[in-house]
N, C-alpha and C positions, 0 to 999 in steps of 0.2 A: 435252212429249215425244211425238213421233210415230214409230211403228215403221216401219222401212224394209225390213229383211230379218232373218229369224230362221233360223238353221241349227242343227239338233239332230242330234247324232251319238251313237248308242248310249244314247239318253236315253228312259227310260220304255218305252213300247211301240214306240218307233222304233228298229229294229234297226240300220240303217245311217245314212247321212246323209240328213236330211230338211230341205229348204229351203222356207221360206214367204216368198214375195216379196210384200210388201204393196203394191208398185206395181201388181200385177195387179188391185187394187180399182178402178182407173180412175176415181178421184174419188169413189167411194162411201165415205163416212165412217162409215156404219152397216152393220155386217156381222154375220152369224150364224155361229157355230161349231156345226155339226150333226154328229151321228153316234150310233152305238149306244152303249149303256152299256159302259164299259171300253175304248172305242176309242182314247182318248187325248186327249179334248178339254181336260180340265183340265191335262194335261201341258204343253199349249202355254202356258197362263198360268204354270204352274210354271217353265217354261224361261225366260220373260221375267223373272220375279221372281228366279230363280237367277242369271241373267246380271247383273242390276243390283245385287243385294244378297248373292248367295252363299247364299240360302235359297229354299226353295219357298214358294208363296203361302199354304198352309194350315198351321195348327199341327200337324195330324196327319201332316204330311210334312216335319217339321223336320230329320230325319236325312238329310243329303245323300247318304249311301251307298245309300239306298233309291232314288235317282234313276237308277241304272245299269240299262240294259236287260238283262233276263235272256236275251234272244235274241242279244245281240251276241257277236261272235267275241272270242277272247282277245287278239288283236292290236290290236283297235280300242279307243281310249280314249273315255270318256264326256266330251262337251264340248258347250257352247252358245256360239254366236257370234251376237251381236245388234248390228245396225246401227240407229241411230235418229237423228232430227233433234231439235234443241232450240235454239230461238231462232235459226233459220236456219243452224245449224251442224251438221255431221254427225259422229257419233262411232261407234266400233266397240269392242265389248268382247268378250273371249273368256275363258271359264273352262273349263279342262280338268282333270277329276278324275284322280288317280292310282289305279291298282289293281295288285294283285299278279298278274303273269302266271305262267302255269304254268312251274314250274322255278325261279322266283325266290323269294327270302326276303323281299324288301321291295318296297313299292309304287314304281312309276315312272310317268313320263308327266305329272306335274303341270305345268301351264302356265297363265299368266295374261297377258293383254294388254289395255291400255286406251289407245286412240289417238284423235286427231281427224284426220278425212280432209278434205283441202283440195286440190282440183285433182289428184286421183290420188296425192298424197303424204300420208304419215302422220306425225303429230307425237305423241310420247309425252305423256300427260297426267300422269304421275308420274315421279319420279326413277328408280325401278326398279319392275319389275312384281311387287311384293309384295302379298299379300292385304290387309293392313291399309291400306297407302297407297291401293290401288285403292278399298276400301270408303269410306275417309274422303273421297277426291276425288269419288267418285260421289255420296255424300250431299250434299256441298257443291254439286255441279253441279245436282242435281235440286232441292235445297232441301227434301227430305222424308226422314224416317226410314222404316225398314221398316214400323213400325206405322202411320204416317201414309199410306204408300203403299197398305197393305192395307185402309185404311178409306175412301179417297177415289178411288183410281185403279184398283186391282185388288181386286174384292170376291169373296173365295173362298167355296167351299161351307162351310156350317156356321158361318160367322162373320158373315154378312151381317146377321143380325137381333140380334146381341148387344147393340148399342148401344140398340136399341129396347126389348127385353124384360127386360134384366138389371136386378138391383136396384142400389141406390145404390153399394154397395161395388164391385161389378163395373164399373159405369159409371165410377166414380172411377178405377179402375185403367186402364181403356181411355183415358180422357181425360188421365190423368196421363202415360201413355206418349206420347200424341200431342202434347200441349202442354208436356211436360217441366216439370211443376210439382212433381216429387218433392223438390226442395230444401226446400220448405216443411215437409216432414215432419221433416227434420233440424232446422229452426228450432224446431219445437215441442219436440223432445227437448232441445235446448239450453236453451230457456226453462224447461223443467221442472227441469233441474238447477240453474239460477240461482234458481228459486223456492225450492227446498229450501234452498239456501245462505242466501238472504236471510231465510227464515223462522227458520232457526237463529240468525242474527245478531239478529233481532228479539227472539226469546225470551230470548237471553242478555242483551240490553240491558235488557229488562224486569226480569230478576232482578237485574241490576247496579243499576238504579234503586232497587228495593226495599231492596237491601242498603245502599246509600249513605244512605238515610233512616234505617235502623236503626242505622247506625254513628254518626250524629250523637248519639244518646243515650248511646252508649258513650264518645265522645270528650269530652263536656262534663260538668261536675259536676251532680249531681242537686240543684239548688238549690230550696229550699222556695218555693212560689208561682211557679215558673217556667212561663211560657206554653208553652215548648218541651216541657217534661216533660208538660204537660197534653195537648198536641196529639199527641205521639208515643205517649201512653198510650191514645189512642182506637183502636178496632178498625179504622176506615177513615179515612184522611186523604189529602189531595192535596198536591202539591208546593207550591202557592200558600200553603196554610195553614202548612206547615212553614217556608217562607221568611219569612212574616210573624212567626211566633213566634221564629225565629232572629234576625231583625233586632232584636226587642225584647230578646232575651237579650244580644245584642252591645252594645246601648245601655246596659244595666245595667253591663256590664264596662267600658265606656268611662268611665262616671262613677266607678267604683271606681279606674280607672287614674289619673284626674285627681287624686283625693284622695291616693292613695298617692304620686304623683309630687311633690306639694307637700311632704308630710312628709319624703320622702327628700331633697329639696333643702335643707331647714332642718337636718336632721341632718348632711348632708354639709358645710354651712357651719361648724357647730360643730366637727366633726372636723378641718377644715382649720385652724381657729384654734389648736386644741390642738397640731397637728403643727408649725405655725409657731413656737409658744412653745418646743416641745421642741428644734427645730433651733437657735433662738437661744441657748438655754442650752448646748447641745452646742458651739456656736462659741466661747463664753467659756471653757469648759473646755479646748478645743483651744489657745486663745491662751496660757493659763497653762502648758500643757505645752511650747509653743514657747519661752516665756521661759526656762524651766528648761534646755532644750537649748542655747540661744544663750549663756547664762551659762557653761556648761561649755565651750563651744567657745572663748570668749574666753580663759579660763584656759589652755587647751592652746596657743593661739597665742603668748601672752605668754612661755611657757616657751622658745620657739625664738628669741627676740630675739638672744642672744649668737652663735648659729650664723649668723644672717643678717648680722651686722656683719662677721664674718670673711670671708664671701663678697664683701662690698662691697670690702674692702681688696685681695683677690686680683684682682678684676675691674679695679680702678684701675691696678695694676701691669701687667697684660696690655695695657691700652689704650695705655700708653706705648710699647710695641713696634710699634705700627701704622705711624708714619712711617718707622722703620728698615727695615721690610719692603719699602717701595718702593725705597729705596737699594740694598738687597740684591739685588732682582730686576734693577735696572739694571746692577749690577756683574757679575752672572752672564751677562747678555746680551752685554756688551762682551767678556768672555772667550770666549764661543762664537763671536762674529764674528771675532776675531783668529785663532782656530784654523782657521776655514773659509777665511779669506784666505790662510793659509799653504798649505793644500791646493790651492787654485786656482793659486797661483804655481808649484807643483811640476808640476801637470798641463800648464801652458802651456809650461814648459821642455822636457818630453818631446815635446809636439806640434811644437815648432819644429825639434827635431832630426830627427823623422820626416819632415817636409815637405822639408827640405834633401836627404835621401837620395832621396826620390821624384822631385825635380826633375832630379837627375843621371841617373837611369835613363831618364826620358822623353826626355832629349836624345839618349841613345844610340840608342833605337828610332827616332827621327825621322830621324837620319842614315842608318840602315840602309835604311829605306823610300824615301828620296830617291834612293838608288843604283839602284833597280829601275824607273826611268822609261822606259828603252829597251824593256824587255819589254812594258810596257803599250801603247806605240805600235805594236809589231808585231802584237799581238792585234787592234787596231782594223782594220788592213789585212786580216788573215785573215778577219774577220767580214764585211767588205764583199764579198770574193770569193765566199764561200759563199752569201751572200744572193742574188747574181746568178743562181745555178743553181737556186734554190728553185722559181720558177714552172714551169720545164720539168719538173722532177721531179714536182711536184704533178699536172701534166697527165698524165704517164706513169702515175702511180698511179691516177688516175681511169679511164684507158683500161684498165688492168689489171683494176680492179674491175668495170667495165662488161662487159669480155670474159668474166669469170667468171660474172657474173649472167646474161648472154645464153646462156652455155653451159648453166647450170643450168635456165633457163627453157625452152630447147629440149628438154633431157632430160625435164623435168617435163611439157611439152606432149605429148611422145611417150608418156609413161606414162599421162597422162589420156586420150589417144586410145585406147590399148589397153584401159583400164578402161571407157570409155564403150561400146566395142564389146562387151565382156563383159557389162556391165549391160543393154544392149539385148537381148542374147540371153537373159539370165536373166529379164527382164520378160516376154518372149514365153512362156517356159515356165510362169511363175507364173500368167499370165492363163489359159492353157489348163487348169491344175490347178484354179483357182478356179471356172471355168465348169462343170467336171464335178461338183465338190462342190455347187454351187448347184442343179444339176439333180437330184441325189440328195436334197437337203434339201427341195425343193419337193414331191417325191413323198411324203415322210414326214409333212408337216404338213397334208395335205388334210382330215383328219378333225377338226382342232382346233375350228372354230366350233361344230359340233354337240355335241361333248363338253363344251366350256365352257358351253354353254347348259344342258345337262343337269346339270352340276355346280352352276350358279347356282341352279337350281330346287331341287336337293337341299339347298343351303346355306340357302335361304330357309325350307324346311320344317324343317330342323334347328334354325334360329334360333327359329322359332315353338315347337317342342317344348321346346327348352332354356328359353325364357322361361316356358313353362307349368310345367315341372318346378321351376324356381327359385321361381316364384310360389307353387307348391304347398308347397314347403318353407318359404318365407317366411310363408305363411298359417298353417302349423302352429306355427312359432316365434312369430308375432305372437299367435296364439290363446293359446299358453301364457303369453306375456308379459302379454296382457290379463287372463288368469285370475289370474296372480300379482299384477298391479297392482290388480285388483278385490278380491282377498283382502287385499292390503295396505291398500287404502282402507277396507274393512270393519273390519279390525283397528284402523286409526287412528281410525275413527269410534267403535268400542267403547271404545278407550283414552280418547278425549276425553270420551265420556259418563260413563265411570267416574271420570275425574279431575274432571269438572264436579260429579258427585254428591258426591265427596269434598270438593271445595272448599265446596259449599253446606253439607255436614254440618259442616265446620270453622267456617264462619261461624256456624252455629247454636250450636256449642260455645262460640265466643267470646262470643256474646250471653248464653249461659247462665252464663258466668263472672261476669257482673255482676248475676245475680238474687239477691235477698235475701228471706227469709221475711217475709211480710206486705207486701212491695212488689209492685205489679202488674208483670206481664211486658210489655215494650214491644211484643211481637208479638201475644200472645193476650189480655193484660189480666188473666190469672189471678193471684191473690195466693198460691196454693198451688203449690209446685214439687216434686212427689213424685219425678220422675225427670228432672232437668235433663240436657240433652245435654252430653256431654263432648267436647272437641276431640280428634280423633285425633292420634296422635304423628307420623304422616307426612302431615299436611295439606298439600296442594299450594298453592303461591303463585299469586297472580294472573298473574305473569309466566309461570310454567310452564304455566298454563291457556291463556294467549294463544299460547304457542309450540306447544302441542298442537293448538289450533284451526288455526294456520297450517299445521302438518304435515298435518292432515286435509284442508285445502283444497288443499294442493300435491299430495297423493296422489290426490285426486279429479280434479284437472286432468290428472295423468299418466294416470290410468285412462281418462278420456274421450278423450284424445289417442290412446292405444293402441287404443281401440275404433274411433275414426274411421279410423285407419291400417289396422286389420284389415278393416273393411268396404270400404275402398277397394281393398285387395288382393283381397278376395273378388270384387268387381265386375270387376277386371282378369282374375282367374282365369276367371270365367264368359265374358268376351269371348274370351279365348284358347281356351277349350274350344269355343266356337261356331266359331271359325276352324278349329280342328283337325277338328271334325266335318264342316264344309263341305269340308274337304280330303280327306274319305273315311277318316279314322282315328278310332279310339276313344280319347278322352282318358285313359281308365283305363290304356291301354297306352303312354302317352306316353314314359315313361322307357325302356321296352324298345325302342320304335320309335326313340327318339333315339339309343340305343346302337348299334342296327343302322345308322342313317344315318351316325353318326360313323365306324363301321367301314368302311362302303361309301365314305363320303366320303374317308377316308384313302387308300383304294386309288385312287379316282378322282382325288384331288388329285395323287397321284404321276404318274398318266397325264397329267393336264392340265399339271402342272409340267414333265413331260418334253417334251410337245409344245410348250409355251411356250418352253422352253429351245431346242428345235429351231427354233421360229419366230424367236427372237432370233438364233440362230446363222445362220439363213437370211438375215435382214436384214443381219447383219454381213458375211456372204459377198457379198451383192449390193453392199453398200457397198465392200467390198474389191475386188470385180471392177471396179466403176466406177473406183476409184482405180488399179487395175492397168492398165486401158486408157489412162487419162490418163498414168500414169507411163511406159508403153511409148512413147507418142507423144513424150513429153518426152525419153526416152532416145535415140530415133533422131535427134531434132533435135540433142541434145547431142553425139552421136557425130560428126555432120557438122561441127558448129561447131568441135569440138576438133581435127579433122583439118586444117582450114584454119589454125588457130592454130599448130599444130606446124610447118607449112611456113613461116609467117611468121617464127617464132623461128629456124629454121635459116639463113635468108637474112640476117637482122640480125647473127647471130654471125659469119658470114664477112666482112662489110664491116668490122666493128669490129676484127677480127684484122689486117687489112691496115694500118689507121691506126696501131695500136699498134706494129707492127714498125718503121715509119718514124720514129716519135718516139724509140724506144729507141736507134737508131743514132746520134743527134745528141748523146748525153751521154757524159762520161768514165766509165771502168769503175767507179770507186769511188763515183760519184754517181748511180747508176741506180735507187737505191731511196730513197724518201722517208725511211725509217727511218734509213738510214746517214747521209744528208745532215743530217737533224735532229740526230743524235747528235753529229756534228762541230761543228755550230753551238752545241749546248748546252754541249759541253765548253769551247769557246773563250769563250763568254759567261760561264760559271761562273768560269774562271780570271781573266778581266778583272775581273769583279765582286769577286773575292777580293783582287786586288792593289789595286784602287781603295779598297776598304773598309779595308785595312790602312794605306794612305797617309793616309786621312782620320782614322783612329783615332790614328795617331802624332802628327799635328798637334794633335788635340783633347786628347790626354793631356799633351803638352808645355805647352799653354796652361793647363790646369787645375792642373798641378803648380806652375807659377809663381804662380798666384793663391793656392793653399793655403800656399805658403812665406811670402808677404807677409802673409797673414792671421794665421799663427802668430806671426810676429815682433811684430805689433801687439798680439795677445792677451797675450803675455808681458810687454810693457811695462805694460799696464793692470793685470795681476795684481800686479806688484811695487808699483805705486802704491797699490792697495787694501790690501795688507798693511801698509804704512807707516801709513796712516790708522787701521786697526783697532788697532794697538799703542798709538797715542796715546790713543784713546778708552778702552781698558782701564785705562791708568794714571790717567786722570782719574776714572773711576768708583770706583776703589779709594780715592782721596783723599776723595771726597765721602762714602763710607760711614763712614770713620774719624771725620770731623768730626761727623757726625750721631750717632754712638755716644756721643761725649763730651757733646754737648748734651742727650741723653736721660738722662744721669746714670748710665750703665752703666760700670763699671770695666773690663770686658773684653767681648769678643764672647761668651765663655762665659756671663757673667751675662745678657746679652741673650737667648741661646737658652733659658736656664732660665726666664725670665719669659714667654716666648711661650705663647699658648694657641691652639688651633684656633678658627677663626671660629664654628663651630657650637657649641662648648663655651661660648664667651663669650656667645652669644645665649641659650643655655639658662639660664646662670647669671643673666643679667640678667632674663630672664622670670620665673625662680623668685623672685627678690627682689621684683619688682613684684607678683607674685601674693600673696606673703605680706603685703606692706604693704596691698594692696587688701582682702584677706580680713579682716585685723585691723580696718580702718576700717569694713568692712561690718557685722561682728558688733557693733561698738560702736553703730553707727547703728540696727540692728534692735532691740537691747536698749532703746535709748531710745524707739523708736516703740512697742514692745509695752507699755512702761510707761505711755505716754500713752493707748493703747487700753484698758488694764485699770484705769485710774483710776476708782475708785468702784464697781468690779464685784467680785462674790464668786463662788466656785465653786458650781454648782447640783447638786440631786439628780435625775439623769436618769431613774432607774428609776421614781420616782413619776410624773413627767411622762409617760413611755411607757405606764404602766398606765392612766392616765386617757384618753389618746388611743385606746388599743386598745378600751376599754369603749365609747366613742362610735362607733368603727368597727363593732363587732359590732351595735350598735343600728341603725346605718344599713344594714348588710347584711341584717338581718331585714326592714326596710322594703323594701329592693330586691328581696328574694325574693318578698314578697307582690305587688310591682309586676310582676315577671316572671310570676307565676302568673296575674294578670289579663291580661297580654299574651298568655300561652299560650292562655288561653280564647278571646281575640279571634282569634288566628291559627288555632286549630283551627276556630273558627266560620267564619272566612273560607274556610279550606281546604274544610271540609265544604260550605259554600254553593257554592263553585266546582265541586266534584266532583258535587254534586247537580244543578247546572245543566248540567254537561257530560254527566252520565248521562241527564238528561231530554232534552237536545238529541240525543244519540246514539240514544236510544230512539225519539224522534219521527222522526228521519231514517231509521232502519232500518225503522220502521213504514211511512213513505211509500214507501221503496224496495221493501219486501216487497209492499205492496198494489199498487204500480204493476206489478211483474213478475207478480204473481199475476193481476191483471186482464188483462194482456197475454197471459199463458199461457192463461187461460180463453177469451179471444177466439180465439186461434190454434188451440187444440185442439178448439173447438166445444162447450165446456161452457156452453151457453146454451139459451134456450127453444126455438129452432129446431133445435138439435143440428147446427149447420153450422160446420165449421172454416173457418179463413182460406183454406186451400188449396181447400176445396170451394166457398167463396164465389167464388173466381176461376173455378173450373170451372163454377159455376152461370152466371156471366156468359158464358163460352164457349158453354155449352149453350143459353142463351137466344138467343144470336146464331144458333146452328145451327138451333134450332126456328123462328126467324123466317124464315130462308132456306128451310127445308124446307116450311113451311106455304104458301109462295107456290105451290109445285108440287103439294102434297097437296090443296089446295083445288080445283085444276083436275082432278086425276086422280079424286078422289072425288066430283066433281060438286058441290062445296060442302058435302058432308055432314060431313067430318071436318077438324079441325085439332088439332095436338098442343100440349099445354101441360105445363109443369113442375109436378109434383105438390107440394102443401103438406102432404100427410099424413105423419104420423110413422111410421117403420118400427117393426115389432114388436120386443119384448124390448129396447128402449132402443138399438137400432142407430142409426148415423148416418143422417141423412136429408138431403134437399135435391136429389137428382139423379134421383128417380123421375119417370116420365112417365105422364100421363093423356091420354086423347083426348076431345075435346068433340064430341058427336054433335048436329049441328044438327037432326036429325029428332026427337030426343027432348028436346033442350035440357038434357042431363045430361052430367056428367063420368063417365068410367069408366076402369078400368085398361086399358093398351094390350094386356095379355095376353088381354083378352076379344075382341080383333079376330079375324076369320077369317083363314085362311091367306093368301088373296089380299089382304085389307086390310093384313095385316102386311107382305106383300111391298111393296105400294105405299108404306106408311109408311116401311119400311126404305130403299127406293130414294130417297125424298125426303130422308130423313135423311142418306144418303151424299152426295147432291148438295149439300145444305145445308152439310155439313161441308167439302166441297171448296171451296165459296165462302168459308167462314170461314177455313180454313187458308191459302187463296191470299191473302186479305187480311192474315192474321196474319203469315205468313212474309215477305211482300213479295218480289217478283221471282220467285215460283214460277210456272212455266208448266204449267198443267193442260190439256193438249190431247188427252188420251186417257183412256178409261175402259173397263175390262173387267169384265163382270158374269157370275159363275158361280153363279147362284141360280135358284130355281124359279119361272119364269114359268108353269109348268103349273098353279099354284094359282089363277090369275086366271080370272074369267069373261070372256066375249067382250067385254063393254063395258069392263071394267077393263083387259083386255089391250090394247084399242085405245087407251085413254087413256095407258097406260104407254108404248106404242110412240110415240104422238104426242109425249109428253114427251121421249123419247130422240131423236126426229127433230128436235125444236126444239133440243136440245143440239147435235146434229151440224151443224145449220145455223149455229151460232155458231162453227164451226171445229173442234169436237172430233171425234175418232175414237172410236167406241164399238163394242166387240166383245161379243157376247152368246153364252153357252153355253145351249142349250135344245133340248128334244125337241119343242116345240109346233109342230104342223104349220102353224097359222095364221101363225106368225112366218116360216116358210119362204116362205109366199106373200106376206107383207107386206113382207119385207126382200129386195131384189133381189140383194144380194151375200151369198153363202154360202160358207164354208170347210168343205168336207165332209171328215170324218175317217172313214176306212174301214179295216176289218181284212182282211188277206189270209188265205189258207187256212192259213198256218203260224202265225197269231196275231199277226203283226207289223202295224203300222199305217202308213198313208201319208195325205197330205193333197192336196187339189185345190180351187182356187177355181172357183166356178160363178157367173157373172154373168148375170142375166136381162136 
């Protein structure tokens, strides 16, 4: 970055506008800023830093409201405009502070601009000229923060030697801001929280492991000579010993299980044999019972034999009627057919008579229509005559229609001509009115751009204040939320510790429940138990303890998240406060200032909206004026066109009138309209069609009546023939039925009807007889089979057999119970082994995790022999690089006497170490603290440190262009030789392309440096500047 022009207005001691044009240096890249104390030398550096970052160069001038000149008039705003070059591109930035003018309630005049200048044209570097966007864009462009800029580009008074002489903690803070390593502090805090959590998990896992080992003794029987009882009775034991003893105990129970299993199988076999013998005896007893039931069933069936014989005789008589039913149905069918044939013959007689009457009527109508033939021929001749006049009448109609159309078109054209003339006149008047309104509107909106710019600046400031107020409220809310979550976390931790203590106490009570006098305690080994622990009534479960641990961890996470959120909001709040202070306001009054800005903004918005509405109306008026002029030209052209059309329509109408009158004279009086002629034609055609249709209908009706009369006579003949045949079939069917009745043995038709049964009743009676005979045969067969099965067998005593089987079952159940007991011991042993291994694995895993996090936390926080944290380790690397670059110059300036080294000494009172500095004196061959250097030696060392830091930051940031350095520090502390070497160093730097500005009162510097920017005070206390080039 190379300065081009600096313009200060009402800034510090500069009352009005002061312009410093660095082009006047004429190629001199090393210049001196000289002047009396208080003249305003440092204010020049403050102005450059304020233009770039919105802050002055020194910490004691951090309040931007202090930058306003006390000599400036009330109408003049405090501003700095700075033009500079960076990587062969030119930029301009303007920062203008607001202030409250006399008579006003709120500050006005705030303004910011940041542009790139190319060929006389300016391009905005941000979307809108807001402070935050400008600051972020400037830092991105320069590649340096304000802290980095103050350490390597602009070295202000009072801060030049801080990096050299401060202790480790102060150096750490300086380097942390420059190299932005503050995130590692948060990493250490996070690791500490994780360490506490893992330590708690590890301690709980250890207690769980001890508890699982103690539970083994409770879950297994205290067997005499058991290795497990012996191991667990020891004061100290390890998991390996317990597992070996447990395996031996389980092997014992495996042997017991095998013996008891064999005994159970033998007893089960005997029980099964007894049960089979019982079931066989029970089956014999059931067969004797079945034989008794079947014998009684046979006696009941034999008693029904007379009844069944009667049913057989009734069924045989009913079966004789079956052939007669067929003859009966045939006789009934023949009677129905004879009756139907008689009905058909009667219908045929009536149809024949009706057809004869219709034929006579049709003959009369045919003769009547035949007599109208002459009238039909006359109508044909009349139609031919009327059709000949039809073309001429149609032409006449077309002429008449054309004449009417032309008359209407002529009248319409005349009306359109008159309307076009009126429209053209109206367009002319409207254009004049719009032109006058546009002129008035242009005068009303001339002040809109300036007012809109002032409103935008007010809006930006109000937005900043509103964001600050909201962040302040959010910070209070978040602090309360953090406090609540911290309290909830502490309460959850207390509840967990209390529950854990209760759980441990409960475990002790459970162990104590198995203590017996004279038997050693599995925990302490004592055989006396004067006050055994009692399990509390409300002992928590392991699941409840796990849930409480999860709740504690969840609340801890919530608390840490709220804490991080609150710290982030606090950082945002500090940034906003800095922006507000740089804007000339007190953050403490932000809410009041915001309310004032909102009130003023509302009034100004009304003004802006009103002017914008006027501007929109003006734009609309201009558009309408252009449209009106175009419409006027179109209206004039339309008027001329419509006048010509009206004349053409009048000429065409006159010509058509003459042709029409000639055509009308050539037609008869009654045929001169198409409607009259078409009516005569229609009437003649309708009459002719009516007569023709009647003639055709009479002919067709006569033909159809003749055909119907012939068909009726034929139908009557067929009906009489069918009646004769049906009567013959009826007599034959009656004779067949009588003959069959005699053959069946029935004396009369009445006997036949009495013997008939419905087919369903006959089927049911037959099935009933068959079921009876089958049932009787089946019972006899079953009795015979049961006799064969029970031959040689007697009834048994089932109660005695059941008692013997039950006794053997109880004996087997006792053996089974002992087997289950052995299996239970095996299962509990396996379960205890698995839980013990799981607890050991969990304990070892938690121990590894806890140790890993603890070691990592110790490394990061600096709990080591050198007292160096991980962040400071990184900063040490940066400091070593700075020292390496600084010593290259310090060796030359000090004539090889000094070079700086990082100190290995420990700070007092256990403070963090690692960033202290010593100086090695080649004259004495000893190391000593840099604070022992003289004032001039400290200046040289500080200058070299600053230059070394510039080299390191330029390499660290990448792409950072460091072409300028400003030094506001005491060259007066140097002797003549040191001053000469310091100047030589600066000359070497400016020969590499850097521009270097120095503030100093030293006369030798004025003589050594040809370019001097003189700062002088006038009689009224104000300052002005002037370049003097030797």
